[in-house]
Steps between C-alpha positions, in 0.01 A plus 500: 500500500838585349611253235862403460605358166806529283848561634510632854742776399278627219325836538132464600370587153704217343358249747151617407587468130630148555178393674266638234720366221490155656119514529482584129745225406305242704174595330346630821462834321388453139508758218238766572487427874543798728818511702508676838469877474754740649282545806452126543872434462583773749261351756592135435876542504515791743683731256453855379285580197813603311654156558179334380497720190864413429417128518212532254712717272772233495245234406359729231844561351552124487178470301331286765223745590323796344286783637141524381308817590246453780575127511845520646815304428439162338713215372601574142359280227847390400616435854740204508402197700674194638875443537580735210397803706794728584660439836653842552341844456623734232607742770760250626643435155502870419586701812326829561694790348704726720342839583707676232386254232130482586257492204419850384223628723250756379185649644297338221633152588418554866144610426437215254631242749280644774193487273575135419515413870177685578320340203604149602498520881299808595607836639556358849786285367686801362815621674806694393722206592276266305532715191878504539504123536292460185743718309804324644653813651612601847218556746562873536560573131137586426505781756737695276209539257189488722511630859219284638242233426227766503678690223547177307128420517416841352742438214347156447150645484608769255664237278194271515253776411726595211473158335173592327320824417141553384633658182663167409153370409496746210850449368376483141208742524393821666341472841120551489351824620219318683566539873343165588722302263809682627409441865437131435840459335664682791339287770565175314866592452537558874318176582739311276801645682357414842426151370861464388646648821253429784731658760434842342168525684682477833733790427264798495150593614232754415582709805878484445537469123816410318662806343710332236524621139380187323183476711427862421519408131190286560338775705565755226328273248190463717477868586542608139223259400262660751611859442306729269151383599410789728584317825627711786854404612386324819241284323745418223765387746245312711403293195866431427558380858182290492609319185849443640356367826301239306821363351706530817228366730472173309874470439576502875351152523745356247794544737297417811398165351855423391628577852227288659578205274871525581428518874241219519604276212135493391356630176187716507282198418670283762452768764131534416457122512651495849242762609204308359369393847499863620318614187245220533435597862432863398270394216304258720464745790198668341632843593600594146223379266598702193864400534397136538273520193767656278786277616282193477420578137860451386544155350876487549551785744581862430808563289662833588628635167684827547526567125123458462438729799734757347302495174164517679610786722656696215183478289286607795728795575509619139122466466446694822755769412372560146222747600742674739775546240270576206266713710 
């Protein structure tokens, strides 16, 4: 249902700002509480994603909210409450600049703003208009630097993969010659980047890989670690792909879970609790005795720990690959 608050003549984004600001001032939204996401605002108020992004950006510039990666936009810890809260958005006191006086726009600013949106709201919330709204520039300005959203996503991925390199782990020492140590550093570096930017796993696949320079930096590290051990080119590259698929395959679930939580409003634990009757029915059916025995042995249920699975899988892969690489 569309909500109408604020002055009737205000643009839609200012009416949204007024509503959320009032909820913060009244204590309905406390510091640390999540505020509606861009997608939720767009659906609730019947506006475009760019308008929703502009509303959240206005609140962020006022210091009322802040973006936290993979949590979303939350009320800032220093958010004002009660009658002292501002009654007019910054945008009304400081009109948007005319097109010829817009803030200096660069490709780097566009990419960084897009990464911030994807980190906080997920890749589905990203739009060219939303990026422009976050930067406070005209809706079409970003197209002078990036022709499409698809091109922007590739630039985002390249920038994200460039934030850390395996060689950074040896900033003060020479990298070891041992292939296993080098491969472990390479895979852990990639896992850390996917952890930081969960949307990365949704950008490329094994069958249609990303061909961006900074991802190839990681690939070069892995291939050079495996090279020189007598492996034929196909086997060498197969091992490289296998190791990458271990990282990528687990990382996909980071973004999927974040999307599911945003869509349902339930955390992973809450969702599992709501499915308890279905699980109990399967366990009690007698059709799956081993499953029932294993699940029944957990005192507090099974805790899916992706970091622990990553470690377990990496050790198993390296142990299994050792006789292949060392021959």
